VEXDREN-2710 file (C-alpha; in Angstrom, 1 decimal):
% VEXDREN-2710
k/r/px/py/pz
1/UNK/25.7/-7.7/-12.4
2/UNK/23.0/-5.7/-14.2
3/UNK/23.4/-7.9/-17.3
4/UNK/23.0/-11.1/-15.3
5/UNK/20.0/-9.6/-13.5
6/UNK/18.4/-8.8/-16.9
7/UNK/19.0/-12.3/-18.3
8/UNK/17.6/-13.9/-15.1
9/UNK/14.5/-11.6/-15.2
10/UNK/13.9/-12.5/-18.8
11/UNK/14.4/-16.3/-18.6
12/UNK/13.6/-17.3/-15.0
13/UNK/10.0/-18.1/-16.0
14/UNK/11.4/-20.8/-18.3
15/UNK/13.5/-22.3/-15.5
16/UNK/16.8/-20.4/-15.6
17/UNK/18.5/-20.1/-12.3
18/UNK/21.3/-17.9/-11.4
19/UNK/23.6/-18.4/-8.5
20/UNK/26.3/-15.9/-7.8
21/UNK/29.4/-17.4/-6.2
22/UNK/31.5/-15.0/-4.1
23/UNK/35.0/-16.5/-4.7
24/UNK/37.3/-16.7/-1.7
25/UNK/34.8/-14.7/0.5
26/UNK/33.4/-15.8/3.8
27/UNK/31.7/-12.6/4.9
28/UNK/28.0/-13.1/4.2
29/UNK/27.0/-9.7/5.4
30/UNK/29.5/-8.0/3.0
31/UNK/28.1/-10.2/0.1
32/UNK/24.5/-9.3/1.0
33/UNK/25.4/-5.6/1.1
34/UNK/27.0/-5.7/-2.3
35/UNK/24.1/-7.6/-3.9
36/UNK/21.7/-5.1/-2.4
37/UNK/23.8/-2.2/-3.7
38/UNK/23.8/-3.5/-7.3
39/UNK/20.2/-4.5/-7.1
40/UNK/20.7/-8.2/-7.6
41/UNK/17.8/-10.4/-6.5
42/UNK/19.1/-13.8/-7.6
43/UNK/20.6/-16.5/-5.3
44/UNK/24.2/-16.1/-4.0
45/UNK/26.7/-18.4/-2.2
46/UNK/30.0/-17.9/-0.5
47/UNK/33.0/-19.9/-1.7
48/UNK/35.6/-19.1/1.0
49/UNK/37.9/-22.1/0.2
50/UNK/37.4/-21.8/-3.6
51/UNK/35.9/-25.4/-3.8
52/UNK/33.1/-24.3/-6.1
53/UNK/35.4/-22.5/-8.4
54/UNK/37.7/-25.5/-8.5
55/UNK/34.8/-27.8/-9.3
56/UNK/34.2/-25.8/-12.4
57/UNK/37.8/-25.2/-13.3
58/UNK/37.6/-21.5/-12.6
59/UNK/41.1/-20.4/-11.7
60/UNK/41.5/-17.0/-13.2
61/UNK/39.6/-14.4/-15.2
62/UNK/37.1/-13.2/-12.6
63/UNK/34.4/-12.5/-13.2
64/UNK/33.6/-15.9/-14.8
65/UNK/30.1/-17.1/-15.7
66/UNK/29.5/-20.8/-15.9
67/UNK/26.3/-21.9/-17.6
68/UNK/25.1/-25.4/-16.6
69/UNK/22.1/-26.9/-18.4
70/UNK/19.2/-28.9/-16.8
71/UNK/21.2/-32.1/-17.0
72/UNK/24.1/-30.7/-15.1
73/UNK/26.4/-30.3/-18.2
74/UNK/28.5/-27.2/-18.5
75/UNK/27.5/-25.5/-21.7
76/UNK/29.2/-22.1/-21.7
77/UNK/32.1/-20.7/-19.7
78/UNK/32.3/-16.9/-20.2
79/UNK/35.3/-14.9/-18.9
80/UNK/34.7/-11.2/-18.1
81/UNK/31.6/-9.0/-18.1
82/UNK/28.3/-10.5/-19.2
83/UNK/27.1/-7.6/-21.3
84/UNK/25.7/-8.9/-24.6
85/UNK/26.2/-12.6/-23.8
86/UNK/22.5/-13.3/-23.8
87/UNK/22.3/-12.0/-27.4
88/UNK/25.3/-14.1/-28.7
89/UNK/24.3/-17.3/-30.4
90/UNK/21.3/-17.9/-28.2
91/UNK/23.5/-19.3/-25.5
92/UNK/21.3/-18.4/-22.5
93/UNK/17.9/-19.0/-24.1
94/UNK/19.1/-22.5/-25.1
95/UNK/19.7/-23.3/-21.4
96/UNK/16.4/-22.1/-20.1
END
């Protein structure tokens, strides 16, 4: 989460939005406690039935980060931790 927060802080002024999706979780209070604990300030949503994950083809490899451009096109799907992603091939700056 700290890497995602860093990227969001750096590029949100250029329009980058981050939405954390809590896969198969329906407890909003637990999600909010976790986000507060890790210092995340970006938007989060619950996905108790896995419908959001299904829509993006996320079936394994959590955490998974899906980067969608302004036109709604999926540009990057990254499995695992985000550390260093914002430095690789300009993936995130190209989306903002």
